[in-house]
VOBA-1610 file (N, C-alpha, C; in pm, whole numbers, padded with zeros to 5 digits, always signed):
BEGIN
Met+04222+06504+01486Met+04206+06364+01507Met+04138+06300+01406Thr+04205+06199+01332Thr+04181+06158+01201Thr+04075+06058+01220Lys+03978+06034+01134Lys+03861+05920+01158Lys+03941+05826+01082Lys+03900+05695+01171Lys+03934+05554+01107Lys+03856+05517+00987Lys+03921+05477+00882Lys+03854+05449+00766Lys+03783+05300+00794Lys+03664+05294+00748Lys+03577+05173+00771Lys+03617+05082+00660Lys+03652+04957+00726Lys+03670+04857+00633Lys+03593+04826+00525Asp+03594+04795+00390Asp+03510+04767+00280Asp+03435+04647+00336Lys+03325+04633+00327Lys+03251+04506+00356Lys+03242+04422+00217Lys+03252+04293+00247Lys+03236+04219+00133Lys+03089+04205+00118Pro+03075+04168+00002Pro+02910+04154-00033Pro+02870+04022+00022Arg+02746+04005+00073Arg+02710+03884+00111Arg+02659+03823-00002Val+02702+03682+00016Val+02647+03583-00072Val+02544+03484-00049Pro+02438+03502-00125Pro+02308+03441-00111Pro+02335+03306-00060Lys+02217+03256+00033Lys+02240+03102+00056Lys+02164+03017-00052Thr+02244+02910-00082Thr+02206+02825-00168Thr+02083+02723-00121Asn+01976+02716-00145Asn+01885+02622-00095Asn+01881+02489-00178Tyr+01959+02386-00103Tyr+01996+02241-00137Tyr+01869+02172-00158Gln+01751+02206-00090Gln+01609+02134-00072Gln+01554+02111-00199Ile+01510+01992-00232Ile+01456+01956-00337Ile+01309+01993-00337Pro+01270+02060-00417Pro+01103+02103-00420Pro+01031+01983-00409Asn+00935+02006-00349Asn+00824+01881-00316Asn+00767+01846-00465Ser+00758+01965-00550Ser+00711+01934-00706Ser+00792+01829-00769Ser+00922+01812-00748Ser+01009+01738-00803Ser+01053+01604-00752Ile+00973+01575-00655Ile+00999+01462-00581Ile+00879+01346-00616Lys+00913+01255-00691Lys+00809+01142-00725Lys+00791+01055-00614Pro+00658+01011-00593Pro+00638+00907-00476Pro+00672+00790-00506Ile+00700+00692-00401Ile+00753+00560-00448Ile+00611+00464-00399Ile+00579+00388-00523Ile+00449+00314-00507Ile+00507+00175-00494Ile+00482+00117-00395Ile+00485-00038-00365Ile+00370-00123-00398Arg+00383-00195-00487Arg+00259-00282-00520Arg+00307-00400-00526Gly+00221-00497-00433Gly+00215-00629-00405Gly+00135-00725-00483Pro+00098-00842-00473Pro+00038-00925-00541Pro-00104-00908-00536Arg-00165-00857-00417Arg-00324-00831-00415Arg-00329-00698-00518Tyr-00264-00617-00537Tyr-00259-00491-00623Tyr-00314-00581-00755Tyr-00224-00655-00811Tyr-00200-00714-00937Tyr-00348-00821-00974Leu-00374-00890-00858Leu-00483-00966-00865Leu-00619-00888-00857Gln-00623-00749-00808Gln-00722-00662-00810Gln-00732-00598-00952His-00629-00576-01017His-00626-00555-01149His-00581-00644-01248Ala-00624-00755-01245Ala-00565-00854-01318Ala-00624-00849-01469Arg-00738-00815-01467Arg-00831-00810-01594Arg-00757-00690-01695Glu-00687-00622-01654Glu-00585-00515-01728Glu-00459-00578-01790Tyr-00419-00699-01772Tyr-00307-00768-01835Tyr-00375-00873-01922Pro-00295-00898-02045Pro-00359-01008-02118Pro-00340-01165-02067Ile-00437-01247-02095Ile-00433-01396-02085Ile-00314-01438-02160Met-00228-01526-02089Met-00119-01579-02167Met-00145-01744-02201Gly-00262-01802-02124Gly-00269-01929-02150Gly-00382-01987-02052Cys-00436-02087-02106Cys-00542-02154-01987Cys-00532-02328-02005Trp-00546-02399-01907Trp-00519-02555-01893Trp-00635-02624-01826Val-00651-02722-01875Val-00723-02835-01765Val-00648-02948-01752Met-00712-03055-01680Met-00649-03169-01674Met-00686-03258-01764Lys-00572-03348-01816Lys-00611-03434-01953Lys-00706-03546-01908Asp-00815-03542-02014Asp-00912-03674-01988Asp-01005-03592-01857Trp-01010-03475-01873Trp-01103-03418-01778Trp-01227-03463-01807His-01312-03474-01936His-01437-03524-01964His-01480-03651-01868Glu-01388-03733-01859Glu-01416-03849-01809Glu-01411-03844-01652Glu-01344-03761-01603Glu-01341-03764-01451Glu-01445-03700-01368Gly-01509-03606-01434Gly-01641-03513-01387Gly-01577-03424-01282Ile-01438-03401-01262Ile-01359-03296-01194Ile-01237-03259-01258Thr-01201-03138-01261Thr-01071-03086-01302Thr-01052-02955-01251Pro-00910-02931-01226Pro-00849-02816-01207Pro-00862-02731-01332Val-00879-02609-01333Val-00907-02518-01448Val-00792-02401-01432Val-00682-02364-01507Val-00590-02263-01459Val-00594-02163-01586Val-00589-02057-01538Val-00592-01933-01616Val-00502-01817-01597Ala-00397-01793-01672Ala-00278-01725-01634Ala-00277-01593-01740Arg-00217-01502-01668Arg-00190-01374-01745Arg-00062-01307-01728Gln-00030-01242-01832Gln+00114-01205-01840Gln+00098-01061-01767Gln+00163-01036-01661Gln+00182-00917-01575Gln+00342-00874-01627Glu+00426-00924-01656Glu+00533-00884-01735Glu+00599-01005-01799Pro+00701-00973-01877Pro+00753-01079-01970Pro+00783-01193-01889Asp+00847-01179-01762Asp+00874-01261-01654Asp+00794-01288-01545Lys+00667-01231-01539Lys+00600-01243-01434Lys+00441-01282-01454Val+00384-01347-01376Val+00259-01403-01402Val+00152-01392-01286Ile+00027-01364-01322Ile-00099-01352-01254Ile-00183-01480-01301Phe-00208-01569-01188Phe-00268-01714-01245Phe-00356-01719-01115Thr-00490-01800-01151Thr-00585-01859-01080Thr-00580-02004-01109Val-00618-02099-01041Val-00658-02241-01025Val-00793-02274-00951Cys-00900-02318-01021Cys-01011-02348-00955Cys-01044-02500-00987Leu-01077-02584-00899Leu-01110-02705-00874Leu-01242-02725-00927Val-01287-02760-01023Val-01432-02736-01069Val-01486-02907-01065Asp-01586-02932-00998Asp-01681-03047-01002Asp-01787-03030-01122Thr-01761-03064-01221Thr-01895-03059-01306Thr-02004-03153-01327Tyr-01994-03240-01222Tyr-02125-03314-01184Tyr-02220-03278-01113Cys-02160-03172-01017Cys-02256-03163-00897Cys-02210-03015-00832Leu-02087-03008-00761Leu-02074-02886-00667Leu-02020-02764-00726Gly-01981-02763-00863Gly-01917-02671-00932Gly-01765-02643-00870Val-01741-02499-00828Val-01618-02488-00784Val-01599-02517-00627Lys-01508-02627-00643Lys-01502-02674-00478Lys-01384-02630-00420Asp-01274-02538-00487Asp-01187-02505-00430Asp-01113-02408-00517Ala-01036-02282-00469Ala-00986-02185-00586Ala-00843-02132-00518Tyr-00758-02091-00602Tyr-00645-02033-00533Tyr-00583-01933-00638Ala-00533-01812-00593Ala-00511-01717-00683Ala-00377-01675-00647Asn-00248-01627-00727Asn-00157-01544-00682Asn-00102-01464-00803Ala-00014-01382-00763Ala+00044-01264-00857Ala+00172-01252-00837Asp+00230-01184-00910Asp+00383-01141-00912Asp+00478-01272-00911Ile+00434-01368-00943Ile+00518-01488-00960Ile+00609-01506-01080Ser+00721-01557-01066Ser+00807-01576-01194Ser+00738-01671-01316Leu+00791-01648-01399Leu+00722-01730-01491Leu+00788-01873-01498Arg+00904-01876-01477Arg+00987-02005-01446Arg+00885-02081-01332Lys+00883-02036-01218Lys+00819-02093-01078Lys+00647-02141-01132Phe+00624-02051-01215Phe+00451-02111-01276Phe+00462-02216-01347Gln+00557-02208-01444Gln+00579-02328-01532Gln+00637-02460-01453Asp+00716-02440-01357Asp+00732-02565-01274Asp+00645-02632-01213Asn+00570-02507-01153Asn+00414-02590-01078Asn+00299-02597-01144Leu+00305-02578-01275Leu+00177-02618-01355Leu+00115-02760-01345Pro+00234-02868-01396Pro+00188-02972-01360Pro+00128-03030-01242Lys+00191-02971-01106Lys+00138-03016-01011Lys-00032-02962-00966Met-00038-02821-01060Met-00174-02774-01045Met-00281-02829-01128Cys-00221-02929-01209Cys-00316-03015-01304Cys-00289-03152-01294Ser-00274-03201-01164Ser-00255-03345-01132Ser-00141-03420-01226Gly-00064-03382-01254Gly+00030-03397-01343Gly+00030-03424-01494Ala-00080-03390-01521Ala-00117-03370-01686Ala-00182-03271-01743Pro-00116-03126-01736Pro-00191-03022-01792Pro-00206-03054-01918Glu-00307-02999-01991Glu-00367-02977-02125Glu-00412-02833-02166Pro-00329-02768-02248Pro-00377-02645-02293Pro-00546-02630-02342Cys-00604-02537-02324Cys-00729-02545-02358Cys-00774-02394-02399Ser-00880-02359-02465Ser-00932-02243-02524Ser-00929-02141-02395Val-00928-02010-02426Val-00994-01911-02315Val-01150-01946-02291Glu-01209-01958-02423Glu-01357-01977-02407Glu-01380-02105-02316Leu-01320-02212-02340Leu-01358-02352-02261Leu-01332-02331-02130Ala-01214-02264-02092Ala-01164-02261-01935Ala-01270-02189-01882His-01361-02071-01924His-01437-01986-01849His-01577-02059-01860Glu-01591-02146-01977Glu-01727-02212-01960Glu-01719-02324-01873Ile-01603-02385-01854Ile-01618-02493-01724Ile-01620-02449-01574Ile-01564-02316-01571Ile-01589-02246-01445Ile-01732-02198-01413Tyr-01761-02109-01514Tyr-01856-02030-01479Tyr-01988-02127-01508Gly-02002-02211-01590Gly-02079-02313-01642Gly-02124-02399-01516Gly-01985-02445-01436Gly-01984-02543-01322Gly-02059-02450-01209Ile-02029-02335-01173Ile-02097-02245-01090Ile-02235-02220-01104Glu-02303-02197-01223Glu-02426-02188-01240Glu-02507-02315-01234Tyr-02441-02422-01295Tyr-02514-02545-01261Tyr-02537-02595-01117Ala-02422-02560-01025Ala-02433-02608-00892Ala-02536-02498-00819Glu-02510-02363-00892Glu-02635-02302-00806Glu-02783-02328-00809Arg-02819-02387-00926Arg-02938-02443-00935Arg-02993-02563-00882Tyr-02904-02592-00775Tyr-02915-02715-00671Tyr-02874-02679-00545Gly-02859-02539-00523Gly-02831-02496-00392Gly-02674-02468-00345Phe-02608-02483-00426Phe-02436-02501-00387Phe-02369-02364-00443Lys-02288-02293-00359Lys-02227-02189-00375Lys-02069-02219-00416Pro-02004-02118-00502Pro-01867-02165-00507Pro-01791-02135-00379His-01686-02220-00381His-01590-02198-00271His-01577-02060-00222Ile-01561-02017-00082Ile-01546-01882-00051Ile-01420-01846-00095Asp-01320-01919-00127Asp-01203-01852-00179Asp-01224-01813-00331Phe-01322-01852-00395Phe-01323-01774-00528Phe-01323-01655-00528Thr-01401-01586-00428Thr-01402-01440-00426Thr-01293-01383-00324Gly-01268-01462-00226Gly-01185-01424-00107Gly-01037-01442-00144Gln-00985-01478-00235Gln-00868-01481-00277Gln-00853-01414-00439Leu-00970-01341-00467Leu-00992-01271-00587Leu-00974-01342-00727Cys-00993-01486-00700Cys-00988-01572-00808Cys-01057-01535-00947Asp-01187-01453-00908Asp-01292-01423-00996Asp-01256-01292-01070Leu-01172-01232-01012Leu-01088-01095-01070Leu-00993-01135-01191Val-00919-01266-01177Val-00850-01309-01265Val-00920-01343-01384Leu-01028-01413-01389Leu-01132-01427-01498Leu-01168-01340-01552Asp-01199-01336-01686Asp-01297-01229-01743Asp-01433-01237-01715Pro-01502-01124-01723Pro-01644-01150-01659Pro-01732-01253-01729Pro-01824-01326-01657Pro-01911-01429-01712Pro-01949-01404-01878Glu-02002-01286-01898Glu-02025-01252-02027Glu-01946-01236-02132Thr-01821-01234-02087Thr-01719-01218-02205Thr-01702-01300-02332His-01708-01448-02287His-01681-01529-02398His-01821-01611-02427Pro-01837-01630-02562Pro-01951-01747-02622Pro-01937-01871-02555Arg-02010-01928-02514Arg-02008-02067-02471Arg-01981-02164-02587Thr-01920-02278-02581Thr-01905-02351-02675Thr-01987-02471-02680Asn-02061-02479-02576Asn-02155-02588-02558Asn-02120-02714-02587Asn-01986-02748-02556Asn-01917-02883-02530Asn-01897-02936-02408Val-01960-02860-02312Val-01939-02894-02167Val-02056-02943-02115Ala-02049-03079-02067Ala-02176-03131-02016Ala-02183-03131-01847Phe-02289-03111-01785Phe-02262-03087-01637Phe-02392-03185-01594Gly-02313-03219-01488Gly-02430-03360-01413Gly-02399-03494-01506Lys-02437-03594-01494Lys-02432-03724-01543Lys-02564-03780-01586Asp-02551-03817-01692Asp-02687-03857-01723Asp-02798-03793-01707Gly-02778-03676-01724Gly-02874-03569-01693Gly-02957-03538-01566Met-02843-03579-01433Met-02863-03546-01322Met-02761-03518-01252Pro-02777-03431-01136Pro-02650-03412-01044Pro-02592-03535-01018Phe-02473-03556-01010Phe-02423-03668-00944Phe-02290-03606-00838Phe-02331-03665-00731Phe-02253-03627-00597Phe-02143-03744-00578Val-02028-03696-00577Val-01938-03797-00557Val-01836-03760-00443Ser-01850-03804-00327Ser-01790-03756-00192Ser-01632-03783-00191Gly-01569-03677-00138Gly-01420-03687-00157Gly-01388-03784-00038Pro-01237-03852-00025Pro-01216-03911+00081Pro-01203-03847+00253Tyr-01236-03725+00239Tyr-01217-03657+00387Tyr-01347-03608+00422Asp-01457-03609+00321Asp-01585-03576+00351Asp-01647-03693+00475Asp-01677-03610+00599Asp-01734-03698+00692Asp-01906-03702+00680Asp-01961-03776+00767Asp-02091-03809+00732Asp-02181-03667+00751Arg-02120-03574+00828Arg-02199-03458+00832Arg-02204-03378+00682Lys-02086-03358+00609Lys-02061-03323+00492Lys-02149-03380+00390Ile-02135-03505+00393Ile-02227-03630+00306Ile-02362-03582+00313Asn-02408-03569+00447Asn-02576-03564+00447Asn-02617-03421+00432Ser-02520-03321+00452Ser-02595-03195+00413Ser-02573-03187+00249Val-02493-03218+00192Val-02504-03236+00042Val-02635-03335+00000Leu-02629-03412+00046Leu-02758-03525-00003Leu-02889-03441+00049Asn-02900-03386+00175Asn-03017-03336+00186Asn-03068-03198+00106Thr-02956-03123+00068Thr-02969-03004-00014Thr-03015-03086-00157Leu-02960-03167-00216Leu-02998-03218-00336Leu-03151-03293-00332Thr-03188-03336-00225Thr-03317-03385-00204Thr-03428-03265-00175Arg-03384-03189-00148Arg-03471-03051-00136Arg-03459-02965-00269Thr-03375-02966-00338Thr-03337-02881-00465Thr-03398-02953-00587Ala-03332-03066-00606Ala-03342-03183-00702Ala-03507-03250-00694Gly-03472-03308-00588Gly-03613-03418-00550Gly-03572-03528-00544Glu-03619-03613-00462Glu-03591-03761-00424Glu-03592-03822-00567Gly-03483-03916-00593Gly-03487-03972-00710Gly-03400-03901-00841Asn-03405-03784-00794Asn-03353-03701-00925Asn-03185-03674-00930Phe-03126-03739-00857Phe-02979-03723-00830Phe-02921-03871-00809His-02785-03855-00823His-02711-03985-00813His-02631-03929-00692Tyr-02555-04051-00622Tyr-02439-04027-00517Tyr-02377-04124-00513Leu-02230-04120-00486Leu-02163-04243-00470Leu-02060-04153-00333Ala-02062-04265-00220Ala-02012-04189-00097Ala-01916-04304-00072Gly-01800-04263+00022Gly-01695-04356+00066Gly-01594-04405-00021Ile-01566-04327-00108Ile-01455-04397-00227Ile-01314-04350-00147Gly-01219-04404-00224Gly-01063-04404-00174Gly-01038-04264-00204Pro-00896-04220-00161Pro-00839-04103-00192Pro-00839-04102-00336Ser-00850-03951-00390Ser-00833-03891-00525Ser-00707-03843-00546Asp-00693-03792-00661Asp-00561-03738-00717Asp-00555-03614-00648Phe-00672-03543-00582Phe-00678-03411-00543Phe-00729-03412-00389Asp-00734-03528-00325Asp-00740-03534-00176Asp-00811-03391-00138Asp-00940-03371-00201Asp-01013-03260-00140Asp-01064-03281-00028Asp-01100-03156+00075Asp-01153-03167+00200Asp-01220-03041+00222Asp-01269-02987+00351Asp-01308-02880+00351Asp-01234-02776+00370Glu-01096-02789+00396Glu-01001-02701+00399Glu-00947-02669+00236Gly-00993-02753+00156Gly-00909-02719+00036Gly-00845-02844-00051Phe-00811-02857-00161Phe-00757-02955-00206Phe-00600-02954-00174Ala-00548-03046-00203Ala-00418-03092-00112Ala-00312-03008-00191Phe-00302-02944-00315Phe-00184-02873-00353Phe-00214-02730-00344Glu-00310-02703-00271Glu-00343-02545-00224Glu-00200-02521-00129Asp-00207-02612+00004Asp-00108-02578+00069Asp+00050-02582+00018Asp+00031-02699-00082Asp+00174-02709-00144Asp+00216-02577-00214Leu+00120-02522-00301Leu+00146-02410-00369Leu+00142-02271-00315Asp+00100-02263-00194Asp+00148-02165-00074Asp+00288-02133-00033Asn+00344-02279-00019Asn+00467-02308+00027Asn+00553-02284-00114Glu+00516-02330-00216Glu+00618-02317-00339Glu+00615-02152-00362Phe+00499-02085-00381Phe+00499-01970-00436Phe+00565-01833-00308Asp+00540-01890-00211Asp+00592-01806-00079Asp+00754-01764-00116Asp+00812-01850-00192Asp+00948-01849-00207Asp+00969-01697-00307Asp+00858-01649-00354Asp+00881-01522-00457Asp+00874-01404-00380Asp+00831-01433-00234Asp+00786-01299-00181Asp+00906-01200-00158Asp+01018-01221-00156Asp+01134-01104-00167Asp+01108-01048-00284Asp+01058-01106-00400Asp+01027-01005-00515Asp+00888-00963-00524Asn+00816-00955-00431Asn+00671-00950-00470Asn+00634-00812-00449Asp+00712-00731-00388Asp+00675-00592-00357Asp+00758-00516-00465Val+00669-00448-00567Val+00763-00381-00682Val+00736-00246-00650Lys+00858-00178-00664Lys+00874-00028-00615Lys+00872+00054-00763Glu+00782+00157-00780Glu+00792+00222-00895Glu+00820+00373-00873Ser+00881+00462-00920Ser+00931+00588-00897Ser+00874+00694-01012
//
């Protein structure tokens, strides 16, 4: 009896691993406005602005903007009372289109933005804070809460111009806003009485609406800016691979 021949076996083809090695996978990093605000000092300052004729008003917005990308901006705007209270309110945002920033710059400066030097912008803000703190007033909570302070250079970075006068006629001068109630006014006057002393400050209460309509919730254009810049939310998350 003859034996059946075994069929020739085909050589096995090794399995191909189509899985991408983990070492070749680059993580996707999503960076939103808060990241850029936290790292704002890594980007160059592209400009600073104040309100026209700010010397005569005793209060001015100060805008400091940094170039995040050629068409993206990081910025802060601080409302500074140079007569008494220092930084009364503050706002910051990042990953904003250059066009949108430029469109809203007049609104941030009460319709009259005026370019100023980096040194002057920082002197108004930090000098206002220092003057107010001498009399017991802290900067608005949003100054640090919204990371506005990180958009600025550190206080010691720029030399002072000594062209900014704080107070009026050598004394603090408190001007109440149109929405300041008796409680707020009395609180400020009591603080001034305690820190400056009776007769060592001036005040003016009960004036009409100002260009800023400031109150405890912030100056009027803060809500407007939130609404304006919220339109950029779809572009705010930047993916990097």
